[in-house]
LUMZA-704415 format. One line per field, with one value per residue (C-alpha): residue number from 0; residue in three letters; x, z negated, y negated. Coordinates in steps of 0.5 Angstrom, whole numbers. Layout:
<pts>
k = [NUM_...]
r = [ALA_...]
u = [X_...]
w = [Z_...]
v = [Y_...]
</pts>
This chain:
<pts>
k = [0_1_2_3_4_5_6_7_8_9_10_11_12_13_14_15_16_17_18_19_20_21_22_23_24_25_26_27_28_29_30_31_32_33_34_35_36_37_38_39_40_41_42_43_44_45_46_47_48_49_50_51_52_53_54_55_56_57_58_59_60_61_62_63_64_65_66_67_68_69_70_71_72_73_74_75_76_77_78_79_80_81_82_83_84_85_86_87_88_89_90_91_92_93_94_95_96_97_98_99_100_101_102_103_104_105_106_107_108_109_110_111_112_113_114_115_116_117_118_119_120_121_122_123_124_125_126_127_128_129_130_131_132_133_134_135_136_137_138_139_140_141_142_143_144_145_146_147_148_149_150_151_152_153_154_155_156_157_158_159_160_161_162_163_164_165_166_167_168_169_170_171_172_173_174_175_176_177_178_179_180_181_182_183_184_185_186_187_188_189_190_191_192_193_194_195_196_197_198_199_200_201_202_203_204_205_206_207_208_209_210_211_212_213_214_215_216_217_218_219_220_221_222_223_224_225_226_227_228_229_230_231_232_233_234_235_236_237_238_239_240_241_242_243_244_245_246_247_248_249_250_251_252_253_254_255_256_257_258_259_260_261_262_263_264_265_266_267_268_269_270_271_272_273_274_275_276_277_278_279_280_281_282_283_284_285_286_287_288_289_290_291_292_293_294_295_296_297_298_299_300_301_302_303_304_305_306_307_308_309_310_311_312_313_314_315_316_317_318_319_320_321_322_323_324_325_326_327_328_329_330_331_332_333_334_335_336_337_338_339_340_341_342_343_344_345_346_347_348_349_350_351_352_353_354_355_356_357_358_359_360_361_362_363_364_365_366_367_368_369_370_371_372_373_374_375_376_377_378_379_380_381_382_383_384_385_386_387_388_389_390_391_392_393_394_395_396_397_398_399_400_401_402_403_404_405_406_407_408_409_410_411_412_413_414_415_416_417_418_419_420_421_422_423_424_425_426_427_428_429_430_431_432_433_434_435_436_437_438_439_440_441_442_443_444_445_446_447_448_449_450_451_452_453_454_455_456_457_458_459_460_461_462_463_464_465_466_467_468_469_470_471_472_473_474_475_476_477_478_479_480_481_482_483_484_485_486_487_488_489_490_491_492_493_494_495_496_497_498_499_500_501_502_503_504_505_506_507_508_509_510_511_512_513_514_515_516_517_518_519_520_521_522_523_524_525_526_527_528_529_530_531_532_533_534]
r = [MET_LYS_VAL_ASP_SER_LEU_TYR_ASN_PRO_TYR_PRO_SER_GLN_ARG_MET_THR_THR_TYR_SER_LYS_ASN_GLY_MET_VAL_ALA_THR_SER_GLN_PRO_LEU_ALA_ALA_GLU_ALA_GLY_ARG_ASP_ILE_LEU_LYS_GLN_GLY_GLY_ASN_ALA_VAL_ASP_ALA_ALA_ILE_ALA_THR_ALA_ALA_CYS_LEU_THR_VAL_VAL_GLU_PRO_THR_SER_ASN_GLY_ILE_GLY_GLY_ASP_ALA_PHE_ALA_ILE_VAL_TRP_MET_LYS_ASP_LYS_LEU_TYR_GLY_ILE_ASN_GLY_SER_GLY_PRO_SER_PRO_LYS_SER_ILE_SER_ILE_ASP_ALA_VAL_LYS_ASP_LEU_GLY_TYR_GLU_GLU_ILE_PRO_THR_TYR_GLY_PHE_VAL_PRO_VAL_THR_VAL_PRO_GLY_VAL_PRO_ALA_THR_TRP_ALA_ALA_LEU_SER_ASP_ARG_PHE_GLY_LYS_LEU_SER_LEU_ARG_GLU_VAL_LEU_GLN_PRO_ALA_ILE_GLU_TYR_ALA_ARG_ASN_GLY_PHE_ALA_ILE_THR_PRO_VAL_LEU_GLY_ARG_TYR_TRP_LYS_ARG_ALA_TYR_ASP_ILE_PHE_SER_GLU_ARG_LEU_THR_SER_GLU_GLU_TYR_VAL_TYR_TRP_PHE_GLU_THR_PHE_ALA_LYS_ASN_GLY_ALA_PRO_GLN_ILE_GLY_ASN_VAL_TRP_LYS_SER_GLU_ASP_HIS_ALA_HIS_THR_LEU_GLU_GLU_ILE_GLY_ASP_THR_ASN_ALA_LYS_SER_PHE_TYR_HIS_GLY_ALA_LEU_ALA_GLU_GLU_ILE_VAL_ALA_PHE_SER_LYS_LYS_TYR_ASN_GLY_PHE_LEU_THR_ALA_GLU_ASP_LEU_ALA_SER_PHE_GLN_VAL_GLU_TRP_VAL_ASP_PRO_VAL_ALA_VAL_HIS_TYR_ARG_GLY_TYR_ASP_VAL_TRP_GLU_ILE_PRO_PRO_ASN_GLY_GLN_GLY_ILE_ALA_ALA_LEU_MET_ALA_LEU_ASN_ILE_ALA_LYS_GLY_PHE_ASP_PHE_THR_GLU_LYS_GLU_THR_VAL_ASP_THR_TYR_HIS_LYS_GLN_ILE_GLU_ALA_MET_LYS_LEU_ALA_PHE_ALA_ASP_GLY_PHE_LYS_HIS_ILE_THR_GLU_GLU_LYS_SER_MET_HIS_VAL_ALA_THR_GLU_ASP_LEU_LEU_ASN_GLU_ALA_TYR_ALA_ASP_ALA_ARG_ARG_LYS_LEU_ILE_GLY_GLU_LYS_ALA_LEU_GLN_PRO_GLU_ALA_GLU_GLU_PRO_PRO_ARG_GLY_GLY_THR_VAL_TYR_LEU_ALA_THR_ALA_ASP_GLY_ASP_GLY_ASN_MET_VAL_SER_PHE_ILE_GLN_SER_ASN_TYR_MET_GLY_PHE_GLY_SER_GLY_LEU_VAL_VAL_PRO_GLY_THR_GLY_ILE_ALA_LEU_GLN_ASN_ARG_GLY_LYS_ASN_PHE_SER_MET_ASP_PRO_ASN_HIS_VAL_ASN_LYS_LEU_ALA_GLY_GLY_LYS_LYS_ALA_PHE_ASN_THR_ILE_ILE_PRO_GLY_PHE_LEU_THR_ARG_ALA_ASN_GLU_ALA_VAL_GLY_PRO_PHE_GLY_VAL_MET_GLY_GLY_TYR_MET_GLN_PRO_GLN_GLY_HIS_LEU_GLN_VAL_VAL_MET_ASN_THR_VAL_ASP_PHE_GLY_LEU_ASN_PRO_GLN_THR_ALA_LEU_ASP_ALA_PRO_ARG_TRP_GLN_TRP_MET_ASN_ASP_LYS_THR_ILE_MET_LEU_GLU_PRO_GLY_PHE_PRO_LEU_HIS_ILE_ALA_GLN_ALA_LEU_GLU_ARG_LYS_GLY_HIS_VAL_VAL_LYS_TYR_ALA_SER_ASP_ASN_GLY_GLY_PHE_GLY_ARG_GLY_GLN_ILE_ILE_TRP_ARG_ASN_PRO_GLU_THR_GLY_VAL_LEU_MET_GLY_GLY_THR_GLU_SER_ARG_THR_ASP_GLY_SER_ILE_ALA_VAL_PHE]
u = [-275_-275_-275_-273_-268_-268_-275_-276_-283_-283_-279_-274_-271_-264_-262_-256_-251_-247_-241_-235_-230_-229_-233_-232_-237_-237_-241_-241_-243_-237_-232_-234_-234_-227_-225_-228_-225_-218_-220_-222_-216_-212_-211_-212_-216_-211_-210_-218_-218_-213_-217_-223_-220_-217_-224_-227_-223_-226_-233_-234_-230_-235_-232_-225_-219_-212_-210_-213_-211_-212_-212_-213_-213_-211_-212_-207_-205_-209_-205_-208_-204_-205_-203_-204_-203_-205_-200_-197_-198_-193_-187_-187_-194_-195_-201_-197_-196_-204_-205_-201_-205_-211_-214_-217_-219_-216_-220_-224_-222_-215_-208_-208_-212_-208_-204_-199_-203_-202_-207_-202_-196_-202_-203_-196_-194_-200_-198_-191_-192_-198_-200_-200_-201_-197_-200_-200_-205_-210_-210_-212_-220_-220_-216_-221_-227_-223_-221_-227_-232_-238_-245_-247_-251_-256_-253_-247_-250_-254_-247_-244_-249_-249_-241_-242_-247_-243_-236_-240_-241_-235_-229_-229_-221_-216_-213_-220_-221_-218_-223_-229_-225_-224_-231_-236_-233_-241_-244_-245_-246_-253_-255_-255_-250_-243_-237_-229_-222_-216_-212_-214_-213_-206_-204_-206_-202_-196_-197_-198_-192_-187_-190_-193_-186_-187_-193_-187_-181_-182_-186_-193_-189_-186_-193_-196_-190_-191_-198_-197_-192_-196_-201_-197_-198_-194_-193_-186_-182_-179_-186_-188_-181_-180_-187_-188_-194_-194_-195_-198_-201_-209_-212_-218_-223_-226_-234_-238_-234_-231_-225_-227_-220_-219_-213_-209_-209_-209_-215_-221_-223_-221_-227_-231_-227_-228_-236_-236_-232_-237_-243_-241_-242_-250_-254_-258_-264_-268_-266_-272_-272_-271_-266_-262_-261_-261_-255_-251_-252_-249_-243_-242_-242_-237_-232_-233_-231_-225_-223_-224_-219_-214_-213_-208_-202_-200_-193_-196_-202_-201_-205_-203_-208_-208_-210_-216_-218_-217_-223_-223_-223_-229_-232_-231_-234_-240_-242_-244_-249_-256_-263_-262_-258_-251_-248_-241_-235_-234_-233_-239_-238_-237_-239_-234_-234_-230_-231_-231_-230_-229_-226_-225_-222_-223_-217_-219_-215_-219_-219_-222_-220_-222_-220_-222_-221_-224_-230_-233_-228_-223_-220_-223_-216_-214_-207_-208_-207_-207_-214_-211_-216_-212_-215_-217_-215_-211_-218_-218_-212_-214_-211_-211_-203_-205_-209_-206_-209_-206_-203_-196_-191_-190_-196_-201_-208_-214_-217_-224_-223_-223_-223_-226_-225_-228_-225_-227_-222_-216_-220_-223_-230_-229_-228_-233_-234_-238_-236_-238_-234_-236_-241_-236_-235_-242_-244_-238_-242_-249_-246_-242_-248_-253_-249_-247_-252_-258_-256_-258_-255_-250_-255_-260_-255_-253_-261_-263_-265_-259_-258_-252_-250_-249_-247_-249_-255_-257_-258_-260_-265_-266_-272_-275_-273_-279_-283_-285_-277_-275_-281_-278_-271_-274_-277_-270_-267_-264_-266_-268_-268_-271_-267_-270_-266_-261_-255_-251_-252_-246_-245_-243_-240_-240_-237_-237_-234_-236_-230_-232_-235_-231_-237_-238_-244_-244_-248_-248_-251_-258_-256_-252_-251_-248_-247_-243_-240_-238_-236]
w = [-239_-239_-233_-230_-225_-222_-221_-214_-211_-205_-199_-198_-191_-190_-184_-180_-183_-177_-178_-174_-179_-184_-187_-193_-194_-200_-205_-211_-209_-214_-210_-203_-205_-208_-201_-198_-202_-201_-193_-195_-199_-192_-193_-187_-187_-191_-196_-197_-197_-203_-207_-206_-207_-214_-216_-215_-220_-225_-223_-220_-225_-224_-217_-217_-221_-221_-223_-216_-209_-203_-195_-190_-182_-180_-174_-174_-168_-163_-166_-170_-176_-182_-189_-193_-200_-203_-209_-209_-215_-221_-219_-225_-224_-221_-220_-225_-230_-230_-231_-237_-240_-239_-233_-227_-223_-224_-229_-228_-234_-237_-235_-230_-224_-225_-219_-218_-217_-210_-211_-213_-208_-203_-205_-205_-198_-194_-198_-196_-189_-187_-192_-192_-199_-205_-208_-215_-211_-208_-215_-219_-218_-221_-226_-228_-228_-232_-237_-237_-236_-231_-231_-230_-224_-223_-219_-223_-230_-228_-226_-232_-237_-233_-234_-241_-243_-239_-243_-250_-249_-246_-247_-255_-256_-258_-251_-249_-254_-250_-244_-250_-253_-246_-242_-248_-254_-256_-251_-244_-242_-240_-234_-234_-240_-240_-240_-240_-241_-243_-242_-235_-234_-237_-232_-226_-228_-229_-222_-219_-222_-220_-213_-216_-218_-226_-224_-222_-225_-230_-237_-234_-232_-239_-241_-237_-238_-245_-245_-241_-245_-252_-249_-245_-238_-232_-230_-231_-229_-223_-220_-221_-219_-212_-210_-203_-199_-192_-186_-181_-174_-174_-170_-165_-161_-155_-156_-150_-148_-155_-159_-166_-171_-177_-182_-180_-186_-192_-191_-188_-183_-177_-180_-177_-171_-170_-171_-166_-161_-161_-161_-155_-151_-152_-149_-154_-152_-158_-165_-169_-166_-169_-163_-165_-173_-171_-167_-171_-177_-174_-171_-178_-181_-176_-177_-184_-183_-180_-184_-191_-188_-185_-188_-193_-193_-185_-186_-190_-185_-180_-175_-171_-172_-164_-164_-168_-164_-157_-152_-150_-158_-158_-152_-155_-162_-159_-155_-162_-163_-161_-163_-170_-176_-177_-183_-183_-187_-192_-199_-203_-203_-210_-210_-211_-213_-209_-206_-199_-196_-189_-188_-182_-181_-176_-172_-170_-175_-179_-185_-186_-193_-198_-205_-211_-217_-214_-219_-222_-227_-225_-230_-237_-239_-239_-241_-248_-248_-240_-237_-232_-231_-228_-222_-222_-215_-216_-217_-210_-210_-209_-214_-209_-207_-200_-198_-194_-199_-205_-211_-211_-214_-210_-206_-203_-204_-199_-200_-199_-198_-191_-187_-180_-174_-168_-161_-154_-148_-153_-156_-163_-165_-172_-179_-182_-187_-192_-199_-203_-203_-198_-195_-192_-185_-185_-186_-181_-176_-177_-177_-171_-167_-170_-167_-160_-158_-161_-161_-168_-171_-176_-182_-179_-177_-185_-187_-183_-187_-188_-189_-192_-191_-198_-197_-192_-189_-194_-193_-197_-195_-198_-200_-193_-189_-184_-187_-180_-178_-184_-183_-176_-179_-183_-178_-174_-181_-185_-192_-193_-200_-201_-206_-212_-210_-205_-210_-207_-199_-199_-199_-193_-190_-182_-179_-171_-167_-161_-157_-152_-158_-164_-168_-173_-175_-181_-185_-192_-196_-199_-203_-208_-210_-203_-201_-195_-196_-190_-188]
v = [-361_-354_-350_-343_-344_-337_-337_-339_-336_-341_-340_-346_-348_-351_-354_-354_-359_-364_-368_-371_-373_-367_-361_-356_-350_-346_-343_-348_-356_-359_-355_-357_-364_-363_-361_-366_-372_-369_-370_-377_-378_-377_-369_-364_-358_-354_-359_-359_-351_-351_-356_-352_-346_-348_-351_-345_-342_-346_-347_-340_-336_-330_-328_-331_-334_-336_-328_-326_-325_-329_-329_-334_-335_-342_-346_-351_-356_-351_-344_-339_-337_-331_-331_-324_-326_-320_-317_-310_-305_-306_-302_-297_-295_-288_-283_-278_-284_-286_-279_-279_-284_-279_-282_-278_-284_-291_-295_-301_-305_-306_-306_-300_-303_-310_-312_-318_-324_-327_-333_-339_-336_-337_-344_-346_-343_-346_-353_-352_-350_-354_-359_-367_-368_-365_-358_-362_-368_-362_-359_-365_-364_-357_-360_-365_-360_-355_-361_-365_-359_-358_-356_-348_-347_-342_-336_-337_-337_-331_-327_-330_-327_-320_-320_-322_-317_-311_-313_-314_-307_-304_-308_-307_-307_-312_-314_-316_-321_-327_-326_-328_-333_-336_-335_-333_-336_-337_-332_-333_-341_-342_-345_-353_-352_-355_-351_-353_-350_-354_-347_-347_-354_-354_-348_-351_-357_-352_-349_-356_-359_-353_-351_-344_-342_-342_-337_-332_-334_-339_-340_-338_-331_-330_-331_-326_-321_-322_-320_-314_-311_-312_-308_-303_-305_-304_-311_-313_-320_-316_-315_-322_-325_-321_-322_-326_-328_-325_-329_-325_-325_-324_-319_-319_-316_-319_-319_-322_-328_-329_-327_-325_-325_-322_-321_-314_-309_-308_-312_-308_-314_-309_-305_-311_-311_-303_-304_-310_-306_-300_-305_-309_-303_-303_-309_-312_-317_-318_-318_-316_-309_-302_-301_-307_-305_-298_-299_-304_-299_-293_-297_-300_-293_-290_-296_-295_-287_-289_-295_-291_-285_-290_-297_-298_-303_-303_-300_-294_-292_-286_-289_-296_-302_-303_-295_-296_-302_-299_-299_-292_-290_-295_-292_-285_-287_-290_-284_-281_-286_-283_-283_-281_-283_-280_-277_-280_-278_-284_-286_-289_-297_-300_-308_-313_-321_-326_-333_-335_-342_-346_-352_-357_-364_-369_-367_-360_-356_-351_-346_-339_-338_-332_-331_-326_-322_-316_-314_-320_-323_-317_-313_-316_-319_-326_-328_-332_-339_-340_-338_-333_-328_-322_-318_-311_-310_-303_-300_-299_-294_-287_-282_-276_-275_-274_-280_-285_-290_-286_-290_-292_-297_-303_-302_-306_-303_-302_-310_-312_-319_-322_-328_-329_-334_-334_-337_-338_-339_-340_-346_-346_-344_-344_-340_-336_-331_-327_-325_-319_-312_-307_-312_-316_-313_-311_-319_-321_-316_-319_-326_-325_-322_-327_-332_-329_-324_-328_-335_-337_-343_-343_-344_-339_-334_-334_-334_-328_-322_-317_-310_-306_-299_-296_-288_-282_-284_-289_-297_-302_-308_-314_-318_-321_-315_-314_-308_-305_-304_-301_-296_-295_-294_-288_-285_-285_-281_-287_-287_-294_-297_-304_-309_-313_-319_-321_-321_-315_-318_-322_-330_-333_-340_-342_-348_-349_-354_-357_-357_-363_-368_-365_-365_-360_-356_-352_-347_-345_-339_-339_-333_-337_-344_-346_-353_-356_-363_-368_-375]
</pts>
């Protein structure tokens, strides 16, 4: 039977999912089931998160990979932990070195934007500290899918084809041939076709067997460094060997009885918190009004203006994180919001590719986890014989020597990927997140307000039509956003555009826990191949 899996002319409806013993929500059904199966084997929420994340590097390589970065917020035994698994730039790179190569800005592809991958070290650190099963055990589902193959799902197939078309046109030099050999040997795999990668399976086995040490000190590190050296990359053995993840204390703002938690900089999570800090000074009685949307958008624009100016790795920031989250500062920013759209001072946000997942077990432990190659498949580089697609996170650095986020050796760039977590009265409500480049803090603001201000269930909170601030006074609205509100926003000075599809509006997951019964309720993203697995 021949069908068009991307032709969906009729609205569909998904109900909130409930469970008691465990739940995994993510953008790929097979990955969600892999995490659920680990729970059933005796693993906890952290084991399930690692299994799901590893599986996503196989079944959704269009958005993440072994060569990317990761962040997580973990609720374990009634305490919150944060981990920053983003890698720094190579120590030998500099603005002058990049200019000597003929670039005035950091390119999107090739070795220049490649930073140290943090994903394997993040998996190992989480497993060592919290896991009940070994890292090798929780990577097994991903290994099996890589070795035996899986069927391409609709949204995955669309983005794979898009990447193939772009790469075929732009990535024509020798170092990119390994991407095509790995991910598009006979062109982009079609929806419903089976794809597999024995190289990917071997690499995951090596990571599992060595607790990720091979990636930074052993055989895999040697492969990465040899590839970098062959094509004059900046990444060296010392860069890999010296990398360690950072355990951090999540930061929060109090919002109408709840605490909303994010990872501190170099991530952009505080932009969501700054926007919420501004928004909480307003009274929102209805969701579908022009006043609600106008104030949300203006709060987000002001938060981005501050974020783009100040956020980089925390030790290099000129302004303290707590100052950006100060109530008095939020009050001052709120006073700038009037009846007309503001003109903020900020850079134009690009789009990104990321995966997000949420897990919960029957003991009340929960994980909010996100990992990414940054832009889709990342740099376009795949380490030969490994399946490791290298990220292009360094693209986020500024080439302006006076900018706080300026390129420097051994430095972490402004990072877009942000996991979120909600608590109330020191009890876990649950993990949430929305992936998608600079859509992420905007998605967090909208999801939190949908939940807290407007009382929407997790699935509806995700399904609600989204807006996205693009630049200046321009906002993008997804299909289904109410036309009469869009017209009213135009009258307030917003430059309104409608998107032809919803692919640029992020993909989110939510799990909330009832503290009295322990029952979990979750929502998953209708804008992708999202799924929730439970037992």
